[in-house]
N, C-alpha and C positions, 0 to 999 in steps of 0.2 A: 609546610611540609618538608623542607631542607631541615629547617632549626629541629623541630620534633625528632626527621632521621637523626641528625646527629645526636641528640638530647637520650634516643633509645638506643644509641651505641654506646657513647659515653657513661654510660649510670651502670652498664651490666661489668664496662670494661674498668672502670676505679673499683668497683666490690668485688674484685679477683677474678674475671673471666679475662685476664691480661695479664701475662706476664712483667710486661714492659712496666714499669711506675708511671710513665710520662707517655703511654702512649693516649693517641687521639683519633677518635672517631668522628665520619662525616658521612652525607649522605654518599654513594656509591656514582659518582658522576660517569664513570666511562660506559652504565648502562642507558645513558639519556637517550643514544639514538634507536633504542630499540622499545622505549618506554612511548616515545614520540609513532613508533609503528604500532604498538599494540592499540594507541588510542586512535592509529588511522585506520588500523584493521576494524575496529569495533565500528566507525563508522560509516566506513563502507558496508557493512553487516546491516547498519540500524538504520543509516541516512541521517541528514545532518538536523531534521526537525522532530526526529526521535525523542518523547523524553525522559524516557531512561537511559539517553547517553553518555550524562556524566558521571549517573549511579556505575554504570555499569563499568567505564572507565577507571573510578576510585578504586572498585570494588577489585580490578584487575590489577592495578597497583597492591594493593594490600596484600593480593594473593602472589605477587612477583616477591614478595618479602618473607612472606612463610615459608614459600618452596625454597629460597636462596637458604635460610635458615634452617629449614630442614635437613639441606643440602651438604650443608657443613657439619650439623649434627651428626649426620650417618657418617661421615668422613671423620670428625674425632673419633667416635663409636670403635671403628672400626681399625685405627690407630695405623691412617695414609698417611700422616702427616711424616710420618720417617723417611718417606721416600723424598720428600721436599730438600732434605741436605744433601743430598746427590747434584744438586743443581749445580752447573757452573759458576765460581766466582764472576768469572771473566764477563759471564752474560749476565748475572745481577749487578754489576757495574754498570755495564752500555744500559740495561732498564730504570735506573738513578739517574744516567747523562737524559735520557727521552722524558722521564718526569721533569727534569729541572728544563728542558727546550717548552716541553709542553705547556709548562705555568708561564716560560717567559713569555711565550703567544699567549695565552691565556691575557696576559700581564699587559700586552702592548693593547689589547684587544676591548679591556675593561673602560677606560674614557670615552670610547665613541659613543655618536649621541644614536640615541634610538633610532633616529631617521637613517643613519650611515650604513653603508654596505657591509654584510658581516666580515670579516678578513680573512683573508685566502690568499695562496700562494702567487694566484693570477692577479692579486689586486693591491696587493703590499704598496706598491708605489704610490697610486692615484689614493689609498685610502687612509694609510700613514701619512704620509708626507704632503699633502696638499693646506695650501696655505693656511686656513682656519684650525687646523688640528697641531699646528707644529708646538704652539703655546704647552699646549695638556701631554706631549710626549716629549720634550724636553722636561716638564716639570715632574712628569714623571720617572722618566731611563733616569737621569744626573742623581736626584738622590738616592736610587737604588744603586746606581753604580760606586757613588761616594761612599757608601753602606758598606756594601762590600770590599771597596778597597782599603778604606779604615780599619775592619775588622783584621787586617791583615798585614797591616803596616807596623812595622816593628818601631818607626820612631812615634809614629800616633799612640800608641803605647806609653811610649817614653811619654811626651807632651801631656796627656792626659792621666799620668801615672796607675797605668793600667785600667783605667775605668774603661777602655775602649772592649777588655775582655771579663767586664762585667755581664750579667746576666741583665742588668737593666738597661745595659747600651742601646739595642735594637728599640724597646718599645720607647726609651725616652728621644729617641731621633724619630721614632713615629708619631710621637707626640706632636713635635715641634713642628715636623709637616705640619699638621694638622693648625696649630697654632700661626703660623706663617701664614697657610692661603688664607686663613678668616681674618686678619688681619690687613692682610692686600685687600683683601674684598670689601672692608670697610671701610678702609680707609678712599678707596675709589668707588666708593657709592655706588657697586654694579649691583644693578637690581636681581633677586630671586630667580625670575622668570628668565631670564637673560643667561644663568649662569646654566639650569639645567638644558635649553633648548642647544647653546655651543658644549655643552658633555662635561662640564665641571662639577655638575650634581648629579645624582641619580633622579630619573625620575619617578614620584609616585604620587601615589593617589590622595591625594589629604583626607585626613579623617574627620569630617567636620560635623559629624555626630556622635552620640555614644551606638548607636547601632552601625554606624561604617566602622568602629573601632572595632565592635565584635566581629563585623563581618572580615576584617583581617585577619582576624587569626586562625578564626570557629571554621577551619575546612571541615569540618566534621557536618555542616550544612549540606555539605554535597552531597553527603552517604544519606542514600533509600533505598533501602534493601527489597522494598516490593516494586520497586520500578526495575530493578537488575535483570537483566537479559542474559541466561547462565547460558543458554546457547549460545550466544556469542563470541564465547571462549572461543571454542573452536577456531572460528577464522584466526585469532591472534596467538594460537599454539605456537607456532615458529616461533615468534619474537620472545613469548614468555619463556621458552625452553632456553633460547638465546643470552638472555639477561641472567638465566642462574648460570649458565655454562662460565659468562663470564665473570660475574662475582665468584665462582669457585677459581677460575683461573689466577684472579686477579690477588687473593687472597697468598697463594703459596710465591708468590713474585714479591709484596709488599713485606712481609714478615721475617725471612730471610736478607733481606733491605737492611731492612732497619738493624737486626743484630748485627749484620757484618758492619754498615755506619756507626752504632755505638759501642762496638766490641761488647758486645753482651749475649751472654747464652738464650738460646729460647727452647719451646717445647711446643711442637706445631700443634700436636693434637692438641693440647692447652687452649692454644688459640681458634683453634679450630671449632671447639664448645664454644667458646666465650663469644665468637662475631656470629655462630649459627642461634644465641639465647637473644642477642642483640637484634639480629633480623626478624626470629619469631614475635620479640616483643614490638618490633616496627609495626608487624604487619596488624597484629592485634590493634593497634593504635591507631590503621588506616594510613600510614604512611610508607615512602618510598624505601628501597636496599640502603644499606649501610655498609662500613666495612673499614676498615681501621688506617689511619693515614699517614703517607712516610714523612712528607715534610713536614705536617704539624708534629708528628711523634719525635722526629729528630729533635727539632728545635727548642718544644715543651723539655724536653729531656736536657740539653745543653743548657737552658737556661736556668737548671737545676727545679726543674718542676718533679713535683709528683702526686702522689693519690691525694696530698688534700689540697694540692692546687688546684688539682684538677676537680676535686670536688665544690671548691667555689667557685671554678669554672659553670660547673653544670647549673648552681645556683644564680651565676648572672645569665645563663642561657636561657633558664625558663623566664625570668626578666625580661630579656629580650624577646621570648616569643610572643609576648604578651603586648611590648611598647615599641616594637622594631619599625611600623607604620609613622611612630613618633620620632623616632631618633632618626631613620637613614636619610629625611630630607637633608640632615646637617653634615652627612657627612660625605666630603668632597672624593670624586671616583678616582683622583691622584692616591689619595690613601691605600685605597684598598691596592692598585693599580703597583706604588712605590712594593707594598711590602711583598705582591704576589714575585714581579720584576726582581726582589732581592733574593726569595727563596729560591727562583729560578736557575738567577746567575750564580746562587752559592752551590745549587747540587750538580750544575754543570760543568764546573770547577772542580767541585771534590771529584766527579766521574772521571775527567777529561785531564786537568792536570794532575793529580795524586796520581792515579793509576798510573802516569806516563814515567813517575818514579820508579817503580817494581815492578812494570809487566816487561817481556820482550816486544820485542814489534809485531809478532805474532801473535801472541795474547793481547796485545792491545788492540790488532785488527780485529779479533773477536768484540771487542768494546766498542769501537767504532760501526760494525757491523749491525749491531743488535741495538743501537743509539738507532740508527739510519734507519732500520726496518720496521723498530717500535714507533717512529716519527710517522713516517708515511704507509706504512700497510696498518698498524694497529698493535696495540702491544700481547694478542696473545700471538699474533703471526710473527709478530718481532722476537718474541722468546722464541717460537719454533724454527727461525733463521739463527739468532745466537746459538742455539744449543749444536745445529746444524756447522753451524760457523767452528765452535768448539770442538765438535768430532774430527773435524778437516784436519785440525790444528795439533790434538794428538795423535792422530795418522801419520801428519809430516815428522814427529819429532820423532817417529818409532822408526820412521824410514833415515832422518838426520844421524839418530844413535845406532843404525844398526851395522854399519861398515865395519870393516874389521879396523883394528888400529896397531899400529907398530909400538913394542911397550920395552922400556928398557929392561937391561938382565936383573937387577936388583927389585924392580918394582915387580915384574912377573915371577920371580921367585919368592917372593914376601904375599901374592897372589896363589900361587900355589900351596903354599907351606898352609894358609888359612881353610882353603878349600880342602887340604888333606883332613884338618883337624876338623872340620866341617863334618866330615864322612865318618871320623870316627866317633863323634860322641852326641849326635844328635842319629837316632835312630828311626825319624820318618821325615820324609819329605819337608819342607818349609817352605815350597814356592806356593805364594798365592793365600798364605795365611796368618794370621797374627797367634801368638802364643801366648795363649790365655793361662790361669791357673788351671782351669780343669782340664786342659789339653796338655799340658807342658808338666813334663817329668824333669828338671837339669840334672844333666849327667855328669861326669865326672871331666872336668876344665880342669887345664892344667896352666902354671903359670910361668912355665918355661919360656923367657927373653929371649926373641930373637936379637942376632946381633946387631940388627939395621936400628932396632927402637931406641932412640937418645933418650925418651923420655922415662922407662924404667929405671929403678935404681935397685941395687943386689942389699940392700936391709931388710926387703921384704920376702919372707919365705915363698919359694916356688914349689911347693909339694902341690899334688892334684889333692882337690878334695871336694868330691862329689857334693856336699852340703855348703858348697860356698856360695850359693843363691841365698838362702835360706838362713845363714849368719851374716849376710849381707842387707839380709831385708831388703832383697834386688828382685824385680820383673825384668823376663825379655820380652820386645818385639820385635819381631822380623817382617822387612818390607822389601819388596823386589821387582826388580823391572823398571817400567817408569811411574813413578808415583804423580795421580794427579787428583784432582780436587773429589774422585770418588774416593778414596781410600782416607779421608781426613773424617767422616764418621765412625767409622771401624775404631780408628787411631784415636781419637776422642772418646769414645766410649770405653777403650782399652785402658785409657792412661785416665779417665776425669770420674769414671763412674763406680770405682771398688770403693766399698766402704771401709777396707784395710789400709792402715798406713804403714805406706810404702815408702821407705827411704829413696829409692834410686829405682828410677826405668831406664832400663837400656833398651836403645834406640838400635838395633843391627839394620846397617843398612849397605852391607860387603856385597851384596846379591844387587841393589838398587844403582841406575847405572846415570839417571836425571830427574830431575824434581819441579813439576808446573808451582810457578811463583805462588799460588792460591794457596796449595797444599804447605808450603814452606810456611807462610805466613799462617796460616793456621794452627803451627807448632807454637810461634808466638804465644797465643791463647792460651794454649796446656799449658807453657813454660808461668803464665804470669796466675794460672790457678793452682798449679802445681806447689809455686813459693807458700801460696794462702795453707796448705797442708803440709807445709815442708817436708816436701819432698824434691828429688832434682831430677830430672831430665838430660841423659846423657846420650850422647850418639857415639857410633865408633861403625867402620869401614868407611871413613870420608878421609880422601886424601888431598893433599895442600896442593892447589894449583890445577886442579882437577874439573870437571863439571860439573861436577854433584859440589862443589863448595862455593864455586860460582854465583850456582843456582842460590844457594842460599844468604852469600853475599846478594846476590840481586834482592832480596827478599827481605833483607836488613834482617836479617836471624842474626845474633853475633855469632859464630861458634869461635871457641876458644880452643887452641893446638896447646897450649901450655898453662892449662888449670891450678897447674903446683902454685906457680908464680904468683899469674891473673887473679886467681880466685872464682868460685863461682857466681859471684854478684856480675859479675861483670860479661856474661855470657853463657852459652850451653857449650858444655864440657864437649870436646871432640876428640879423637882419637882415631888412628888409620887400625890398628889391631885390635882384638879382642881383650888380650892379653891385657893390654896397656891399659884399656878400659877396665878391667877388673882388679887390676893393681891399685889404679888412683881410685878406684869405690872404696878398698879395703883402706887405705891411706886415710879417705876422706871421714870414715867408719870410725877409723882410731880417733881422727881429728874432733871430730864432733864427742865424742865422750870424752876427751881430754877437756875440753873447754866446758860440758857440763859438769865437770868437778869443780873448776874454777871457781873463784869467787870474784862476782859483777861488782863491776868501780874500778879494776885495778889500773887504769889508765886515764882513771878521769884528772890526777893530776896533772899530767902529761897534754892532755884535750884542753885543757882549761889553761895552762899555757900558753898553747897556740892560739886559742881563741881569742886572749887577751892581746896576743903582739898583731894579730888580725884586727882586732879592731882600732890599735894602736896607730898601725900603717896605712891602713883606707879609709880612715876616718867614717868607720862602721857605727853606727849605732841605731840597736835593733827595735829601740822605741820610735825612734825615726820612721823607718823605713816599713814598718808593721802598721803603724799609722797612716801610711799612705794607702793602707789597704781597708783601714776602718779599723783596723784590733787594737792596737793601743792595749797588747795585755802585759805589758810589762816594765816596771819602773825602770828611766835611765838612769840608776846606782855607778854603773859601769859595769864590766861585763864579770857575772856569775855563774856556779855552777847553772843554777834555773835559767840563765839568760843563753846559756851554750844550748841548753836542751832545747829550749826554743828555736832556738836558730837552726838546730839540727829537723826537726817539726815542720819548722818552715822552709824546708828543701835545701840546707845548707850540709856539706859531708868534709869531715877533719879525718888528713890521712898522712900517716908518717910512712916515710920509705928510705931503705938503706940504700947504700953506695951501687950504682950499678941495675937498681931493678927501673921497671918499664914504668911510667907514669899511667896511670887506667883512669883517666878522666872521660866524662862525657858531658860537659859541661862547661862552664864559664872557671878554671881556675887560676888560684891568687897564690903568688908563693912569697910561705910566710918565713921558712928558714929552708937554707940550704942553696943550692946550686942546681940547675935543671939545665939539660942543656936538649934543643930540638933540632933534631938532624931531617931533615929534607929526604924525604924516599926515594932511592934514583929508581931511574924508571926501568919497569922490569918487561923481558921479552913479554910477546903476544903466543899464550900458549895455543890458539885456534882452539879452540871450547868455550871461553865464556859468551853467554848472550849476554849482551848488558842490556838495561831498560832502554827504553824509548826517550826516557829524557837524557839519561846517561850518554848514549848511542852519539846526540846532536852534540854534548860535554865535550865529548873524548875524539870529536873527530878532527877537528883543528889539532893536536896536539897528536895523535898517531901520525896525520898528512903529515909535520913537520918532522916528528922520528923516522916514517918512510926518507923523507928527502936527506935528513943527515945521514940515514944509512945508503942513500946511493951517493950521497956529495960526501963523504967523511971529514974534508974541510970546514964545514961546518958547526961540527961538533967539537973541535978546540977550545980547549977552556974551561971545561962543563966539570964542575966537580962537588959533589955534597955542600950544601949550604949548612952552616951550624950559628945557629943563634943563643944566646945565654939567658937566662932570667934566673935574677935574684929577689932578696924578699922586695916585695914591693911591685914587682911585676906583676900583667896580670898577662895570661892566653889564653884564647880561646879553642875550644879541643873539639867544639860540635861537629864539625865540619871538616875539621882537619885532620889529613891521615898520615903527616909527619910521624916519627918516633919523638918522643920525650924519654930522657933518661937523668935519673937519679945522679948527677957528679959524684955530692955529699950526702950524709944523712941530711932528709928533707922533709918540712910539713907543708902539706897542701892543701888548701882549702877551694871546696868543689862544689860548683852550684851550679843544681841540676833544674831548676827549674822551682815552681810555686810562687809566692808572696816575694822572693828577694830577685826573680830574675830580670825585674825591669832596674833595679838598683845594680846589677851587675854588668847589664848591657850599658848602663849609662857610664859607669866604671870604666869598662872595656873601650867604649867608643872616644870618652876621654884623653885613656892614655896611646890611643892609636892616633889620634888627633896631635899629642903632643909630642910622639915619635917622630 
């Protein structure tokens, strides 16, 4: 019935019932206690010896699937799914960690022998660590731990030539565990019965005849509608309703979490309809409810699995449905345990460790509280606790950000000037709503430049133009107050749902004072999707060293306050004033028009020369490096235009810089020509408004402590000066985590390896130079 439930879920999903190509469905595990309650209630009503007991229970299970499917269909048809977008991302992250923790506990209990006491908090020590179980525990836990560590280790990636990043790495490791187990068993000549008794193999009733084989999968023989006592359903109505409610509550948790983890867009109404069809299908074939699975869907998608691969999985599952009784006796329990433990460790680390890199300590507290509540109270109750904690955090941030602050004269003067311009040019109050095409009439905006704006130039006409936004093909959106997760759905709709091609989306944050980490990270998805449409997101109203800018930095949103020199490829253009933003948009629009008139390939000869020098300086052979990934698509005849094109497609970037320009690299950079100076950033004074992430808080704590000591005892700071390191052709620098400024002292050419198939080779070259230095 479990396998059939997975099939009835997977078939509709693979045929288009889910927008996730790698979505995997299976039985809804969370309702097992309620299904058990249904059986107990019906047994209490009919008695143990009633001939209709089993048929009535089977009919009740099928009815629960049909009711769950009908509930999903109604919610999808009523378009209720859009409300799910307002769930806090911090709560979803905590739910992911709880799923990982529950899977970890499940993995620990899988190898326990049938006669062992079920695993619980009260008997962990006596059940897991008694002498007879230590071997199984070690054989399950350590392979899973090693697998999780090797997936994250850069040294293992180099040693395996990138194979640890391959979609086949996890399956190969699991197959290795299976082979090692049976090699050891055969070499020690351990009897099959002893392995079952000790818990190394699953206990399966042997199929000694064809009738027994049929009985192992033919659960339909348990149905007999003539014996069903329909009146007994009245005694189980409470557990039936709870099973439906739990299913309805779990789907809004899983779907946004899958989309958040995989960084994909989703349509909740579509998923509701697909899951409704799958559950009604399950009820019609007499099995139990099902739902899309978070962990399986994430790992199938990361292993490059899609609808074709899942169609093959459906065929294999059908074969397994008939042969499970024959295959399961040869599957070691540690194989299942290793896989479940590995997924649990990965999900837990993804929720707890990755979240600590971007969330503040209060937001991180929401994650932890949701995880703990989901673990000890249940997912539905834990979700409610998480939402309550998130509401408390937003209330606290409102209190923290509300006190009056002392402002410098020039900053106050600029703010007042912007406010006056807003009152002159906006005919309706903007607080609390987005400016959409249907309700926004662009007013006359002057480009008179304040004297304090250093980013503006005098070569742009500064006359009032009421049609400026139409000429720029720009759309303005205004957000105010504290921006949190509830602002994301409307913002995404305004940015991404438009069928018109918009060149510039101007996000005005002049009235916003802070932004939540999850909301800021939501802008990254919008920026990525807008790039596919050749649109640019521009931010105005953000001041450097402000709390709002610190929130963006913590969320890893790269705001570029000097886009004229850095370019839009390096991040999101940001401006203090609206006028500076419009001037840049006008210049960028003119630049695009000029580029469109140019002949493509003007700098091909220069780039070819830089690529050839790069290959000579660093002994780079494109064919050899790509062969390490199994490609080998280019002949190793020497650097050619074709090879340079393949190099760029594989993740390489060739850039030339003029003297004085800042080097904008985001990966491992190879100096090909010229001279670069890396200048260590001088410590900056604490602005008092930055909310560091949890991980950064512990990282900067020693440095901030040392800075406080130096301020208290000035003698400790003597001799401290910015360090300058010179890079010449043949040198390599790592700019992925380095915050120092790198400047081109002469005309320079730099090759930047940002990822893809070349990162392993680049890292090995960097490590070699580091050891030499």
